[in-house]
C-alpha positions in Angstrom: -173.7 44.9 7.3 -171.2 42.9 5.1 -173.6 43.3 2.0 -174.0 47.1 2.7 -170.1 47.5 3.1 -169.7 45.9 -0.2 -172.3 47.9 -1.8 -170.7 51.3 -0.6 -167.2 50.0 -1.7 -169.0 49.4 -5.1 -170.6 52.9 -5.2 -167.3 55.0 -4.3 -165.4 52.9 -7.0 -168.2 53.7 -9.6 -168.1 57.4 -8.7 -164.4 57.4 -9.4 -164.4 55.1 -12.2 -162.2 52.5 -10.4 -162.7 48.9 -11.1 -163.4 46.3 -8.4 -161.5 43.2 -9.7 -162.0 41.3 -6.3 -163.5 42.1 -3.1 -163.7 40.1 0.2 -164.9 41.4 3.6 -163.5 39.2 6.3 -164.5 39.6 9.9 -161.7 41.9 10.7 -160.6 43.2 7.6 -161.0 43.7 3.6 -159.4 42.5 0.7 -159.9 44.6 -2.1 -158.0 44.5 -5.7 -158.9 47.7 -7.5 -157.8 49.0 -10.9 -157.6 52.6 -10.3 -156.2 55.5 -13.0 -152.6 56.2 -12.2 -153.3 59.8 -11.4 -154.9 58.5 -8.1 -152.3 57.6 -5.5 -152.8 54.4 -3.5 -153.3 56.4 -0.2 -155.8 58.4 -2.0 -157.6 55.2 -3.2 -157.6 53.7 0.3 -158.6 56.7 2.4 -161.6 57.4 -0.2 -162.8 54.0 0.3 -162.3 54.0 4.1 -163.7 57.5 4.7 -167.0 56.9 2.8 -167.7 53.5 4.1 -167.0 54.8 7.8 -169.3 57.9 7.4 -172.1 55.7 5.9 -171.8 52.7 8.0 -171.6 54.8 11.2 -174.6 56.7 10.4 -176.7 53.7 9.5 -175.7 51.5 12.2 -175.7 53.6 15.5 -174.0 50.8 17.6 -170.9 51.4 15.4 -170.6 54.8 17.1 -170.9 53.8 20.4 -168.7 50.8 20.5 -166.0 51.8 18.3 -164.0 55.2 18.2 -163.1 54.8 14.7 -164.3 52.2 12.2 -161.0 51.6 10.3 -157.5 51.9 11.5 -155.1 54.0 9.9 -153.1 51.5 8.5 -153.5 49.5 4.9 -151.6 47.4 3.0 -150.9 48.4 -0.8 -149.2 46.5 -3.5 -148.9 46.6 -7.1 -149.5 43.4 -9.3 -146.5 42.7 -11.6 -144.7 39.8 -10.1 -147.7 37.8 -10.3 -150.6 38.0 -12.5 -153.9 39.8 -11.7 -155.6 36.5 -11.9 -153.3 35.1 -9.2 -154.2 38.1 -6.9 -158.0 37.7 -7.7 -157.9 34.0 -6.7 -156.0 34.8 -3.6 -158.9 37.2 -2.6 -161.5 35.0 -3.7 -160.3 32.2 -1.5 -160.0 34.0 1.8 -162.7 32.1 3.5 -161.6 28.8 2.4 -158.1 29.6 4.0 -159.5 31.0 7.1 -161.7 27.7 7.3 -158.8 25.4 7.2 -157.2 27.0 10.3 -155.0 29.4 8.5 -156.6 32.2 10.3 -155.8 35.6 9.1 -154.7 35.9 5.7 
């Protein structure tokens, strides 16, 4: 399911012309660094990804419909890159599993 989620996220990004800079799917959340056109608000971008992936995953994996009232929570975190470089954010996302395995838990 993790690979399918990544595939869906990339498909939605391609549909809108957004660039996925970094993507890591964790057991209970997703880190996504995306470059989007300024006309698309962060809430629009987040909701596009969440709605699209939820519809597809719940249709393909029936156990998700019966076990979870919703696939995603309504919350999300958004930040702009400016105080740190894009490379720093990308490296942070790409090393999430290393951090979790060192006992850091959820990042």
